[in-house]
N, C-alpha and C positions, 0 to 999 in steps of 0.2 A: 794524413787527411787534414784538410784545412778546417779552420774554425767555422766557416760558413756552412760546410757540409755537415759538421756535427750539429750545429744549430738546426739545420733543416731536418735531420733525422729525429732529434728530440721533439721538434714541433709535430712531425708525423706521428710519433708515438703518443704524444699527448692528445692528438685528435682521433685516436683509434676508438671505435664504439663496438662493444660486444654484441649489441642488439639494435638493429636498425628500426625496430618498432617503437611505439610510444612508450615512454618511460613510466614506471609505476610510482606514483607519489608516495605510497605506503612502504616504508623501508622493510617491514617484516611481513609483507604480503605472501612471501614464499612459504611461510609457516602456517598457512591457513589449514583448518581441519580437513578440508576436502583434498583428496590426493590430486596431484597434477595429472594432466592428460598424458597418455603414452606418447613417447617421442615419434615424430614422423621422419623416417629414414629416407633421405633423398640423396642418392649417390649412384653414380654409374657403376661403382664397384660392389654395391650391396643390392641384392635382390631378395626381398621379403616374400616368404611363402608359408602357407599353413601346413605344419608337419604333424598335426594331431593324429590323422589316420595312420600315417607311417609309424609313428611312435607307438600307437596302440597295437598295431600288428607285430611290431618287434617285441613288445613286452609280452605278448601272448605266446611267443615262441620260447620264452625262458622257462626252465624247470622250476618247480617249487623249491624255494630256498636258495636258488642261484643268485649271485650278486654280480653286478657290473660296476667297476670302479674306474674312473678316469685317473690315470697316474699323474696328471697335471693338476688335478683338483686337490690341493694340499690343505693343511690346517690353516694356512694364512688366508686362502680363498674362503674357507668355510666361516672363519671368524669375520672376514670382511663382508659376508652376506648378511650379518646381523644388522638390523636397522636401528640407527640412532634416531631419537625423537619419536619412537614408537612406544606407546604406553605399556605394551607387553614386555618390552626389553629394557627400557630406559627408566630407571627409578627417579631421575631428575626431570622427567618430562612434565610440563605444565600445560593445562588447557588455557584457552584464552580467558584472561581475567583471573586465573587461579593464582593463589599465593603459595609460597614455599612451605609455610607452616599454617596450622589451623589457628584461626582467630577465635579463641574460646575464652569466655569471661569466667574466671575461676572465683571471682568475688560474689557472683550471683548466688543467692540462697536457693536451694532446691526444695521441692516438696518432699514430704516423707515417702510418698509413693514412688517418686523418682529415685530416692536413695535405695529403696528396696529393689527397684529394677536394676540399678547399677551394680549393687552387691550380688544379686542373683546372676547377672551376666558375667561378673568377675569369677564367680564360683564355676560357671560353665567353662570359662577360659582356663581356670586352674586345672580342672579335670582334663581338658583338652591337652594341656601340657603333660599331665601324667600319662596320657594315652600315647605320647611320643611326638607331639607337634612342638616346634620351637617357640621360645618366649616371644620372638618378634611377631608371630602370628596369633598370639594368644594374650597373655597378661600385659605385655608391653604395648599393645595397641590402645590401652586405656590412657586418655590424656591426664587423668588424675594420678595414675601410677607414674607416668612420665614426669609429672610436676613434682612428685615426691623425690624421684631419683636424680633429677637434673636441676642444679648441680648436686653432687654427692653431699647429703646432710651429715653433720657430725653430732647433732643432738636433736631433741624433739622440737626445740624452738625454731629450727630451720626447716620444719616440715609442713608449715601452713600452706594451704593452697593460695590464699590471698597474700601477696608479698608486700602489702602496704603497711604503714607504720602502726595503724590501729588494729591490725588483724588479730593479734594475740588476745586482746581484751574484748573484742566485739565479734568473735567467730560464732556464726549461727550454730545452733545445736545440730542441725542436719549435716552440716559440713564437718563438724567435729566427729559425728558418728561415722561418716564416710572416711575421714582421715584415720581414725583409730582402726577401722576395719582394714583399710589398705596397708597400714603399717604392719598389722598382724599378718596379713596375707604375704607381704614381701618377706618378712622374717621367717614365716613358715616355709616359703619356697627356698630360702637360703639354707635352712637345715636339711631339707630334702635334697637339694642340689649337691650339697657337700657330702651327704651320705652316699648318694649314687656314684659320685665321682671317686669316692674312696674305695669302691668295690669293683668287681669285674662285671662289665656290661659292654654293649656294643653301641657306639655312638651312631646316631641317625637311624639305626635299626630298632633299638629298644627305647632310647631316651635321648633327648638333646639337652645337654648341660650348658651350652654356650650362653653366656650372659651378655655378650656384645659389649664387653668392657664396662658394664654397669655394676656398681657395688650394690648388693642386696641388703643394705642397711647393716653391714657387719660392724660399723663403727658405733652403732647405737646399742645401748645395753638392753638385753632381753627383758629384764625385770621392769624397765621403764615403760616398755610397750605394753606389757601385761597390766601394769598399773594404770596406764591411760585407758585401756579397754575396760577395766573394772570401774574406774571413775566415770567414764562415759556411760556405762550401763546404769550406774546409780543415779547419775544426773537425768538420764532418760526416764527412769522409773518414777521420779518425782516431778517430771515436767507435765504441764497442762497444755502444751502447745498443739497436741495432736490427740486423736481419738485413742481409746484403749486398744483396739485391734492393731493399730499401727505401732503403738508402743510395744505391744507384745511381740509383733513380727520383727521389729528392729532389735529388741532386747535379746531374743533367741539367737539372732544372727551374731550379735556381739559376743554372747556367751559361747557360741559354737566356735568362733574364731579364737577366742582365748583358750578353749579346751584343745583345739587342734594345735595351737602353738605350744602348749604345755606338753602334749603327748609326743610331738616330733622332737622336742628338746630332750625329753626323758627317755625316748626310745633307744638312744645310744647306750643307756645304762642297762646292764643285763640283770634286771630284777624281775622275774616272771610275774609275780602277783600284782605289783603296782601297775606295771605297764598294761597288762591284760585288762585291768579294771578301767584304766583310762580309755583304752580303745572301745570298750563296751559302753562306757558313758558317752563317748563321742557318737557312736552309732545310735544311741537312744535319743540324741538331740536332733536327729535329722527329720523325724516326722513332723515336728513343730514347724520347721522351715518349709518343708514340702507343702504343708497345708495352708501356708500363707503366701505362696508365690503369686496367687491371683491378685493380691493387693498391689503388686509392683507395676510400675509404668516405665517402659523402656525409654532410654535416652540415647538414641543412636549417635548424636553429635559428640558424645563423650568418648567415642572410640574412633580411631582413625588409622589408616595405613600410612599416612605421611610420616609418622614417627620412624618408620623403617629407614627413611633417608638419613636419620641421625645414627642408626644402628649399623646398617650394612649397605653402603652405597654401591658396592661392587656386584651385587646380585640383582636380578630383575625383581620388580615389586611383586609381592605375594599377597593373596587375599587373606582377610581375617578368617580364621577357622571357626566355623559355627557348629557348636555342639548343642543339641536340644537339652532342655532342663531334665527331661526324663532320663536321657542317656547319662547326663552328668551325675544325677543323684544315684543312678544305678551303679555307676563306676565308683562313686564315693562310698556307697554302702559296701560294695564288694571289697574295696580297699580296707575298710575298717574291720570287716570279718576276717580277711586274709591276714592282716597284721595281728589281730588278736590270736589267730591260730598259730602264727609264726612263733609267738612267745612260748608256746608249749614245748618247743624244741629244747629250751633251757633245762627241762627236767630230764636228766640223763638216766636211762635205765641200763642199757647195754648197747654195744656197737651196732648190732644188727637192727635193733629197733630204731636207732638213730638213722641208719641208712634207709630203712623203710619209711620213716617219717619224711625225709627229704624227697624221696621218690614220689610218695603219694601227694605231698603238698604241690608238687609241680604238675600233677595230673588233674588238678582241680579245673573245672570248667565254669566260666571262661578262665583262661590262664591268669594266675596272679600278676598284678602290676609290677613294674620294674622296682618301685620303691619297696614293696613287700619282699621281693626276691633279694634285693640288696640288704635288707634288714636280716634276712635269713643268713646271708653270707657273713654279715657282721657278727651275728651271734655265734656262728660256727668257727670263724677263723681270726677274729680280732686279736691283734698282738700275739698271734700264734698260740693262743690259749683256747682250747676247744671249750665252747660254751661258758667261757669265763672262769672255769674252775679246774679243768683237766689239761694235762700235757698230752702232746701227740703220742708219746710213748704209752701212756695209760690206755688210750683208745686202741692203739695197734696191738698191745699185749692182750687186751680184752678180746679183740677179734681173733687173734691167733689161738688163744686159749679156748674159745668157743667153737673153733673150726677144726684145728689140727693138733694143737698142743695143750690139752687139758692137764693141769697139775704137773707140768713138765719142768725139768731142771733148767731148761734153756731160758725160761721166763722167771727164774728165781731172782728176786731183787738182791739177795745176799751175795750173788756173784760179783756185783759191782764193788764190794768192799775188799775183795781178794786182790792183793797187789803182787803176789809171788808169780813171776813170769811163767814158771813151769807148772803151775797149778792148773788142772783142767778147767776149773771154774773161771779163772782169769781169762783163759783163752775163749771159753764159751761166751763170756760177757763181751769181749772185744769183737768177736765175729757177729754176735747179735746186734751190737751197736752199728756195725757196718751195714747189716741188713736193714735195720730201722732207718738209718739215714738215707738209704737207697729207696726204701719202700714208702716212706712217709709222704714224699711228694706225690707219688703215683696214687696213693690211697686218698689223699686230700683232693687230688685233681678230679676223682670221681664225684665227690660231693660238690666241688666247685662247678663242675660241668653240669651236673643235674640242676643247679640253680639258674641256668640260662633258659632262654626260650626254647621251645620244642625243636625247631629246626637246628638251632645251634647245638643242642644236646647231641643229636645224631651226628652232625658234622664233626664235632669235637671228639666223640667216642671213636670215630673212624681213625683218628690219629692216636688216641691214647692207648688203644689195644696194642699198637706196635711197641709202645713203651712197656706195657705189661708183658709182652712176649720177651723183650730183652731182660726184664726183671726176673722172669721165670728162669732164664738161662743163668743169670747171675746167682739166683738163689740156689740153683742146682749145684753150682760149684761150692757155695758155702755149706750146703748140706753134706757134701762129700768131705769137706774139711772138718765139720762138726762131728762126724761119725767117730773120728779118732778120740774125741774128748768125751762123748756121751756113751761110748762103748756099746752102740746099738747092735743087737744081734739080728741078722737078716732072717727072712723066712724063705722056704723053698716050696713052690707049688708046681708039681710036675704037669698039671693041666695047663699052666701058663707058660712056664719055662723051667729048665733045669738050673738056670743061673740063680744066685741068691737075690732076693728082692728086699730093697730097703724102702723106708717110708717116705723119704724126701719131704719132710713136713713143710719147709719154707716154699719150695717150688710148687708143692701141691696147693698151698694157699694161693699163690700167685696164679696158678692155672685155673683154679676155681673162679676167681674174680675176672679173669680174662674171658672165660666162657660166658659168664653172666653179661659182660659188656657186649659180646658178640650177639647174644640173644636180643639184648635191648636194641642194637642197631637194626636188626631184621624187623623186630616188632614195631619200632618207631617208623620204619618204612611203610607199614600198613597204615599207621595212624596219620602220617603226613601225605598219604595218597601218592607215594613214590612209584609204585608198581602199576603197570597196566593190567587189565583183567586177565589177559592170557599169560601173564607172568606170575599170577598168584599161586598156581599149582607148584611151580618150582620153588618159590620163596617159602611156602608152607612146608614143603619137603625139607628144605634146608634148615628151617626152624626146628623141625622134629629131630633132624640129625644132630644139631647142636644140643638140644635138650636131652637126647639120649646119651650123648657124650658126657654131659654134666652128670646125669644119673649114674653112669658107670663109674665116673670119677668119685662120686659120693660113696658108692659101694666100696671102693678101694680105701677111701678115708675111714669109713666105718670099721673096716677090717683091722687097720692098724691101731685105731683107738681101742678096739676091743682087746687086742693083744696087750696094749699098754695097761688097760684096766685090769686084765687078768694078772699081770705082774704086780700091779699096784695092790690088789687084794691079798696077795701072798705076804705082804709086809704088814706085821701086826702094829707098827707104829704110825699108821696112816692117820691123817687128821681129817676132821669132819668137813672142813672147807674144801679139801681136794675131792672129796666124794661129791660135793655140789658141782664142782667144775666138770667132772666126768658126766654127771647127769645132764648138765647143760649142753655139753658137746654132743652127746647121744641125741638129745631132744632136737638140737638144731639140724643135725645130719638127717634125722628121720623126717623132720618138717620139710627140709629142702628136697629130699628124695620124693616125697609125696607131691610137692609143687612141681618138680621137674616131670614126674610121671603124668600128671594132669596136663601139663603143657605139651609134651610130645604126643600124648594120645589125641588131644584135640587137633593139633597141627597135622598129624597123620590122617585123621578123618577128613579134614578139609582138603588136604592134598589129594586124597583118593576121590573125593566128591568132584573136585575140579577136573581130575583126570577123566572121569566118566562124562562130565559135561562137555569136555573137549572132544571125546570120542563121538558124542551125539551131535557135534557141530552146533552146540547151543551157545558157545562163547566165540564170537567171530574175532579173528585176528586183524587189526587195522593194517592198512597198507603202509609199509616202511621201505621206501625206495633206497634209503641211505644206510640201512643196517640189516642185520639178520639175527637169528636167535643166538648164535655163538658170540657175536659182538655185544649184544645186550647182556648176556650172561657174564661176559668179561667185565662190563661196567658195574654190574651189581656186586660181583665178587671182588672188585678192586680193593676195598678195605681189608679183605682177608687174604689177598694174594701173597703178602710178605710174612704171614703167620706160619710158623713151623707146625704147631699142633693146635687144634686138630687139622689134619691134612685137607687141602682143598679138593673137592670132587671135580674131576674133569668133566667137560661139557658132554662128551659122548656117553660117559658112564651115567651122568645125571639124567640124560634123556632116556636111557634104558630104564632107570629106576623109577622115573615118573610115568612114562607111558605104559610100563608093564605089559609088553606085547604078548607074553606067554600066559597072561591071566585073562579070563573072560570078564565081561562087563558086570555080570551079576555077582561074580566072586569078589570083585573090587568093591561093589556096593555093600555086600555083606560084611567085608572087612571094615569098611568105613563105619558101618552101624555098630560093630563091636567096639571099635576104637572110641567112638564118641560116647558110648555108654560107659566105658571105663573112665574116660575123662570126666563125665558127669558125676560118677561116684566119687572120684577124687576131689572135685570141687565141693561136693556135698560134705565130705569129711572135713575139708579145710574150713568150711563155713561154720562148723560147730566148735572150732578151737577158740579158746580164750586169748586175750591179748598177749599173755606171757608165752603160751605155747606157740602162738603164731608169730612171735618176735615183731610185734607191732605196738608195743606199749607207747601210749601217747597219741596213737593214730588208728586205734582199733576200728572206729566207725568208718573211716575212709577205706581201710583195708577190707572190711566186711562188705562194703558196697561194691568194691572192685571185684571181689570173689563172686558175689551174687550176680553181677553183670556178666561175668564169665559163664556162670551157671545158666543164665537166661540164653546166652548165645549158644551154649551146648544144646539146650532143649530145642531151640529153633533149628539148629543144624540137624538134629535127629529127625525133626518133622520134614525138613527138606530132603534128607536121604530117603525117608519112607516114600515121599512123593515121587522121587526119581526112580526108586525101585519098582513102584507100581507102573510107571510109564514104560520102563524097560520091559517088564513082564507082559504088558499089554501091547507092545509094539508088534507090527506085522513081520512078514518074512524079510522085508527089506531092512528092518531094524530102525526105521526112521521114527522119531518121536516128535509129535506135534506139541510143542511147548515153547515158551520163551523164558529167558532168565533175566532177572533184574538184580544188579549188583549195587548195593547201597553205597552212597558216597561216603567219604571219610567223615566220621562223627555222627552219622545217621543210623548206625546199627546199635546193637545192645552194648557192644564194647569196641573201642577204637582199634584194638589189636586183632580182633576176630571178625573178618569180613565174610559174613555168611550170605550166600546167594539165595534169592527167592525164586523158586521155580513155579511158573504159572502154566498149568495145562491149557 
């Protein structure tokens, strides 16, 4: 091609114009706030038409839950559909005339009322963080906090809000108060964040520990911040720049922040008395702050979402979390009360009381905050030393002695000193150590699981019972090996079997705890509103099945303990301490049997009551086009499908057991009335036990409240059964009952685990 042709083509390209219309003199007019008009398609190959009616008709033909997916609409297309320069999606989007950062004057002195307003707002943001919201939407939205943290200060001289040369000598008192409070707040958050991260929790679900690469003043000495808070409080008390009410309001906030910083720093030390007093003092300081909140004046300009652009530019901008002062103080008060209760766990009584304490602490309403729960984990498991004073072996041996092996040679510490390989004591010590190493993790996992939120407790227990099932099988093999060294003599009971019967103490212990966890899974399902109303009859029947199985297992355990005790009494050289161990074991088995009897009696009564209500067609079954009863039963029993013992009831057999086709309605009602009366008597007996006999030392008040709530639910069930019985007896020949049933929502009844229907004639 010749040079003239090339020049001609270049000239034509240079003369190309994309828009023949008048040119816009404003170069950024395309980014106006008003959206551009829809494009006008003018092409012989494109015909535009309204498809709204056709699309609506096609959508109405789809079944509920049916999905339509275009195979060509991939992830690339979905991401490409996100709009850039949209304030909802683009964190870097700026309005017309808006700057990238806030233009805030940090050198301007604030009024005392404004300092109170900012401090109270920071307290609300701090509690919002404790509730599970990220720092980017709470504390980090404060321009004053951002000023302190950016850049990372190494000492207090680098923490002034005003960065001018004369700032250190001429800092106004109000700004010094705010600076001291903010430093104490950040350092408090640092201790809490580190504690939560060191324990087991669920990110984004329970708590957000992400600091967005900001250092929470880890480089500044803790004592220097406390000293600044104290010096500022003294300076404020002697100042005449403000009225007495304002001085008192600011002073109590500074003292509160200093106390909060001290307690979270000392909470890691496992000293029950000192820490409990600190939490109590912190709770006592809150009324003075609440009574002076009306003096504050809000400063909205001191908080901004633009700071998020420095923290996380890859996510859409998120609004500031607003928590009311009432909700913030309520959460803070509950945090102080829960933390002061947690300290009580450090007083060890015995293993069953420890387990009861953890269970009852997690049932507190509302549920304790994540920080309180991680403190509980810290006290329980820190450095693998239980409660700071005990080894895992001590707790395990205490539990074994109180359950299946009181004063038994298998738990004798003297066995560890025997080094002769053929000595039975050496072999017993070696195999018991194998069992402890296998069982310790499973036992501690129960405590660690209970320290989580309620949904996670149930979900995790569904996995841990499989581990306990395997532990039971492993323990059974060890029991068989230990017989050779303990020289256990079997019993023969012709009513049960002609084969010799051995105690199997280790596997019995594992089976007992496996049954307890299976019961908790079912009971938590009621609390978490997992089951539909028409499923309650089956789940309460399964609960009574598990409780009866545990009761029978306890009877077996009692029988072997009595045999061991009879042999023990024939020995004239018995020690007094061993007598105490046997008494404790009998007491625990008796208590557990009574508790299991009350549980299965109550569950049996509710199952029969729901059976009658289903017969009377008072509990409608919702439409389920994608499932049937057998499929739902398979889902409910999925956690138990891999368990060997107790055996899983087949669906057809369960249906027969629940519907009771061979029993009349009035007979089922009478049986339910008898069962609930038996459960009521059982709960009444339990409510009269002291803390030691009920194995709830350290948490007797909470345990007693729980039993009384069960007793109230029993009484209400008895009233409901009487009402249904009268309706059935007054029904006509057709057997129809004119009544309606109201099933309380989760948490609205007398007890979360006992859902008692209300029958209204």
